[in-house]
C-alpha positions as a printed NumPy array, in Angstrom:
array([[ 71.352, -41.299, -35.445],
       [ 70.596, -41.234, -31.957],
       [ 67.128, -41.445, -31.072],
       [ 64.901, -40.429, -28.175],
       [ 62.642, -42.494, -26.026],
       [ 59.654, -41.945, -24.49 ],
       [ 58.697, -43.919, -21.345],
       [ 55.229, -44.666, -19.985],
       [ 55.461, -43.007, -17.161],
       [ 55.739, -39.563, -18.325],
       [ 52.991, -40.354, -21.118],
       [ 50.682, -40.929, -17.868],
       [ 51.777, -38.555, -15.983],
       [ 50.908, -35.76 , -18.285],
       [ 47.239, -37.411, -19.136],
       [ 47.257, -37.183, -15.037],
       [ 48.415, -33.699, -14.929],
       [ 45.388, -32.561, -17.723],
       [ 42.417, -34.35 , -16.111],
       [ 43.556, -32.711, -12.584],
       [ 43.413, -29.116, -14.66 ],
       [ 40.057, -30.274, -16.034],
       [ 38.891, -31.388, -12.652],
       [ 39.872, -28.188, -11.088],
       [ 38.117, -25.973, -13.614],
       [ 35.085, -27.884, -13.761],
       [ 34.692, -27.443,  -9.406],
       [ 36.013, -23.557,  -9.932],
       [ 32.73 , -23.256, -12.726],
       [ 30.692, -25.444, -10.422],
       [ 31.945, -23.105,  -7.309],
       [ 30.811, -19.885,  -9.053],
       [ 27.559, -21.248,  -9.847],
       [ 26.977, -22.181,  -6.576],
       [ 27.857, -18.509,  -5.065],
       [ 25.567, -17.115,  -8.031],
       [ 22.591, -19.165,  -7.069],
       [ 22.926, -18.438,  -2.984],
       [ 23.784, -14.494,  -3.617],
       [ 20.635, -14.846,  -6.396],
       [ 18.71 , -16.75 ,  -3.567],
       [ 19.991, -13.969,  -0.626],
       [ 18.569, -11.336,  -2.227],
       [ 15.108, -12.659,  -2.674],
       [ 15.03 , -13.598,   0.55 ],
       [ 15.664,  -9.979,   1.303],
       [ 13.092,  -8.725,  -1.245],
       [ 10.655, -11.263,  -0.149],
       [ 11.135,  -9.679,   3.357],
       [ 11.115,  -6.083,   2.394],
       [  7.955,  -6.593,   0.549],
       [  6.24 ,  -8.433,   3.695],
       [  7.336,  -6.267,   6.321],
       [  5.754,  -3.059,   3.65 ],
       [  2.36 ,  -5.015,   3.657],
       [  2.459,  -5.679,   7.528],
       [  3.282,  -1.548,   8.27 ],
       [  1.276,  -0.063,   5.319],
       [ -1.853,  -2.441,   6.442],
       [ -1.432,  -1.872,   9.671],
       [ -1.152,   1.456,   9.25 ],
       [ -4.239,   1.773,   7.179],
       [ -6.598,   0.029,   9.983],
       [ -5.716,   2.725,  12.082],
       [ -6.734,   5.269,   9.616],
       [ -9.928,   3.211,   9.379],
       [-10.855,   3.153,  12.749],
       [-10.273,   6.417,  12.784],
       [-12.745,   7.172,  10.47 ],
       [-15.544,   4.655,  11.607],
       [-15.135,   5.329,  15.642],
       [-17.982,   7.405,  16.356],
       [-19.051,  10.201,  16.821],
       [-16.926,  10.844,  13.882],
       [-18.043,   7.835,  11.901],
       [-21.359,   9.855,  10.04 ],
       [-18.626,  12.817,   9.07 ],
       [-17.101,  11.504,   6.319],
       [-14.733,  13.703,   4.364],
       [-13.395,  13.205,   1.063],
       [-10.121,  13.367,   1.344],
       [ -7.542,  13.392,   4.062],
       [ -3.974,  13.122,   4.797],
       [ -2.68 ,  11.795,   8.435],
       [  0.842,  10.775,   9.709],
       [  0.393,   7.825,  11.849],
       [  4.079,   6.194,  13.92 ],
       [  3.866,   2.635,  13.605],
       [  7.139,   0.411,  14.238],
       [  9.169,   3.176,  14.913],
       [  8.416,   5.072,  11.65 ],
       [  5.449,   7.508,  10.558],
       [  3.502,   6.338,   7.919],
       [  1.863,   8.635,   5.685],
       [ -1.819,   7.437,   5.124],
       [ -3.562,   9.067,   2.545],
       [ -7.494,   8.739,   2.045],
       [ -9.38 ,   9.593,  -1.176],
       [-13.062,   9.082,  -1.508],
       [-13.604,   6.734,  -5.037],
       [-15.496,   8.92 ,  -6.479],
       [-13.107,  11.514,  -6.311],
       [-11.339,   9.283,  -9.5  ],
       [-12.466,   8.638, -12.947],
       [-15.515,   5.778, -12.821],
       [-15.251,   4.179, -16.258],
       [-18.361,   2.16 , -15.901],
       [-20.083,   5.751, -15.525],
       [-18.55 ,   8.111, -17.053],
       [-19.67 ,  10.381, -19.771],
       [-17.745,  10.235, -22.863],
       [-17.253,  13.864, -22.207],
       [-15.755,  13.647, -19.16 ],
       [-13.622,  10.13 , -20.702],
       [-12.283,  12.464, -24.073],
       [-11.317,  15.129, -21.366],
       [ -9.336,  12.316, -18.986],
       [ -7.838,  11.374, -22.457],
       [ -6.735,  14.431, -23.491],
       [ -5.6  ,  16.419, -20.529],
       [ -4.378,  12.85 , -18.507],
       [ -3.235,  10.934, -21.846],
       [ -1.707,  13.149, -23.907],
       [ -4.46 ,  12.78 , -26.659],
       [ -5.608,  14.775, -29.772],
       [ -9.041,  16.908, -29.038],
       [-10.726,  14.363, -32.014],
       [ -8.575,  11.376, -31.127],
       [ -9.617,  11.2  , -26.943],
       [-12.995,  11.766, -28.617],
       [-13.247,   8.207, -30.598],
       [-11.485,   6.503, -27.61 ],
       [-14.055,   7.712, -24.899],
       [-16.974,   6.387, -27.651],
       [-15.335,   3.56 , -27.985],
       [-15.189,   3.412, -23.87 ],
       [-18.051,   3.578, -24.001],
       [-19.272,   1.399, -26.401],
       [-17.01 ,  -1.746, -24.715],
       [-18.756,  -0.827, -21.539],
       [-21.991,  -1.537, -23.172],
       [-21.836,  -4.887, -24.689],
       [-23.964,  -7.206, -23.464],
       [-22.436, -10.079, -21.667],
       [-23.613, -13.757, -21.689],
       [-26.929, -12.502, -19.875],
       [-28.02 ,  -9.611, -22.159],
       [-26.688,  -7.015, -19.788],
       [-24.169,  -4.462, -20.051],
       [-20.166,  -6.297, -19.574],
       [-18.681,  -3.374, -17.581],
       [-15.219,  -3.124, -16.728],
       [-14.373,  -5.791, -13.675],
       [-10.942,  -4.305, -12.94 ],
       [ -9.141,  -1.045, -14.122],
       [ -7.385,  -3.262, -15.959],
       [ -9.692,  -4.053, -18.228],
       [ -9.517,  -0.611, -19.672],
       [ -6.734,  -2.312, -22.411],
       [ -9.483,  -4.205, -23.988],
       [-10.526,  -0.959, -25.682],
       [ -9.02 ,  -1.01 , -29.027],
       [ -6.51 ,   2.177, -28.973],
       [ -6.102,   1.499, -25.092],
       [ -2.347,   0.276, -25.152],
       [ -0.084,   0.087, -21.75 ],
       [  1.671,   3.444, -22.218],
       [ -1.696,   5.331, -22.051],
       [ -3.009,   3.297, -19.653],
       [ -0.124,   3.498, -16.731],
       [ -0.77 ,   7.461, -17.229],
       [ -4.061,   7.104, -16.672],
       [ -3.936,   4.1  , -14.185],
       [ -4.071,   6.277, -11.118],
       [ -6.889,   8.698, -11.993],
       [ -8.943,   6.111, -12.808],
       [-11.404,   3.641, -10.996],
       [-14.219,   0.663, -11.938],
       [-15.913,   0.514,  -8.396],
       [-17.205,   4.601,  -7.308],
       [-20.623,   3.507,  -7.593],
       [-21.829,   6.639,  -7.996],
       [-22.984,   9.565, -10.822],
       [-20.263,   8.891, -13.151],
       [-19.059,  12.616, -11.996],
       [-15.65 ,  13.755, -10.127],
       [-15.469,  14.871,  -6.61 ],
       [-13.218,  17.316,  -7.082],
       [-12.501,  17.667,  -3.37 ],
       [-11.238,  14.095,  -3.305],
       [ -9.338,  14.226,  -6.763],
       [ -5.037,  13.981,  -7.163],
       [ -3.683,  16.711,  -8.94 ],
       [ -3.599,  15.038, -11.895],
       [ -7.161,  15.014, -12.171],
       [ -7.72 ,  18.61 , -10.675],
       [ -6.195,  19.361, -14.314],
       [ -8.076,  17.691, -16.092],
       [-11.371,  19.25 , -14.375],
       [ -9.856,  22.621, -14.862],
       [ -9.406,  21.953, -18.747],
       [ -5.476,  21.51 , -19.021],
       [ -4.586,  24.297, -16.657],
       [ -1.688,  22.521, -14.253],
       [ -0.801,  26.09 , -12.375],
       [ -4.508,  25.847, -11.446],
       [ -4.395,  22.846, -10.407],
       [ -0.852,  22.652,  -8.553],
       [ -2.655,  25.593,  -6.627],
       [ -5.779,  23.704,  -5.37 ],
       [ -3.723,  20.65 ,  -4.341],
       [ -1.166,  22.943,  -2.465],
       [ -4.134,  24.733,  -0.452],
       [ -5.51 ,  21.477,   0.18 ],
       [ -2.323,  20.206,   1.474],
       [ -1.446,  23.084,   3.69 ],
       [ -4.819,  22.397,   5.35 ],
       [ -8.014,  24.51 ,   3.398],
       [-11.113,  22.74 ,   4.971],
       [-12.639,  23.42 ,   1.635],
       [-11.191,  23.263,  -2.353],
       [-12.864,  26.654,  -4.142],
       [-14.494,  24.346,  -7.231],
       [-15.326,  27.536,  -8.673],
       [-12.507,  27.776, -11.496],
       [-13.231,  23.78 , -12.699],
       [-15.652,  22.378, -14.78 ],
       [-18.771,  21.935, -12.801],
       [-20.344,  19.953, -15.113],
       [-17.687,  16.958, -14.293],
       [-18.187,  17.799, -10.518],
       [-20.459,  15.919,  -7.808],
       [-19.613,  16.893,  -4.285],
       [-21.159,  13.605,  -2.625],
       [-19.086,  11.374,  -0.712],
       [-20.352,   8.031,  -0.64 ],
       [-18.679,   4.945,   1.796],
       [-15.754,   3.943,  -0.568],
       [-12.446,   4.91 ,  -0.492],
       [ -9.461,   4.738,  -1.754],
       [ -6.13 ,   4.44 ,   1.335],
       [ -2.549,   4.152,   0.165],
       [  0.076,   3.769,   3.131],
       [  3.305,   5.168,   1.885],
       [  6.007,   3.357,   4.316],
       [  9.886,   4.739,   4.398],
       [ 11.703,   1.515,   4.171],
       [ 15.163,   0.84 ,   6.1  ],
       [ 17.436,   0.77 ,   3.215],
       [ 15.891,   4.878,   2.142],
       [ 13.339,   3.73 ,  -0.505],
       [  9.363,   4.259,   0.135],
       [  6.838,   1.385,  -0.329],
       [  3.295,   2.204,  -1.158],
       [ -0.161,  -0.092,   0.011],
       [ -3.147,   0.454,  -1.506],
       [ -6.464,  -0.781,  -0.155],
       [ -9.91 ,   0.123,  -1.547],
       [-12.217,  -0.19 ,   1.319],
       [-16.414,   0.045,   1.505],
       [-17.096,   1.695,   5.104],
       [-19.782,  -0.87 ,   5.111],
       [-19.742,  -3.161,   7.334],
       [-17.895,  -6.821,   6.492],
       [-21.024,  -9.391,   7.761],
       [-19.273, -11.93 ,   6.268],
       [-15.744, -11.822,   8.032],
       [-17.28 ,  -9.528,  10.722],
       [-16.064,  -6.413,  10.334],
       [-16.715,  -3.026,  10.626],
       [-15.41 ,  -2.509,   6.971],
       [-14.952,  -4.235,   3.819],
       [-11.722,  -4.584,   1.48 ],
       [-12.108,  -4.66 ,  -2.014],
       [ -8.864,  -4.386,  -3.24 ],
       [ -5.15 ,  -4.575,  -2.401],
       [ -2.065,  -3.775,  -4.284],
       [  1.425,  -3.308,  -2.763],
       [  4.332,  -1.903,  -4.787],
       [  7.869,  -0.082,  -3.917],
       [  8.374,   3.329,  -5.618],
       [ 10.449,   4.094,  -8.042],
       [ 11.75 ,   7.538,  -7.991],
       [ 12.625,   8.788, -11.503],
       [ 16.042,   9.477, -12.699],
       [ 18.209,  12.756, -11.686],
       [ 17.741,  14.763, -15.062],
       [ 15.339,  12.751, -16.39 ]])
């Protein structure tokens, strides 16, 4: 009977081969992790550069539009709405200017207007919309530590009202403000199309017709078919300005600034910016 003899050298070679394989596997995992990290950082840097480019171009376009609004002799001729195309940095940036009282002021709007907003734009049933309108009024009238009405400091504060979830807030967000400082009514000439539908008691076709006529250059909007008890023709000094910036990759960026045309004495500017937002517009999915 013959016996096989194992040599110490063969065992050591086997152990060394296993160790080499483990080292190769570990290095492969490490390299994969490094590549993934580099790619992630590259994407993050690219996104940051896009946002910086968007903000710089959008702010420049808004400043040009503001200069046109405040330059004499047009300074005293404040219009409620305008849309202007401005060439800048090799692209055309569209700036839309709305008087701020073209939106529903959640600090001053009457319960009836709030109820119409919640019903038409928010999609709530009549009784639920009326109840939420009353809850909104109660929330803004609660006294603070000094006994003054608490009011909403920003439109996001609407979500502190019981019954306002994020989905409802997202639908209302483009149509509301907390800073109009007006009568609490809406300047229909400056209102976006979705808010015109509220003023038209939910008549979408009427709102679309009015909005299209404005886009085509109609000097004034015929508001005779809208809720006159919700409408105020004043303009004021506060505006919401949105710059729509075409990006190199084909997407669309939006820069929003809320501006008071009264001079900012502290900054030495002929206007004051008190709200700033920047985001990338995400188009709806096809077939959605």
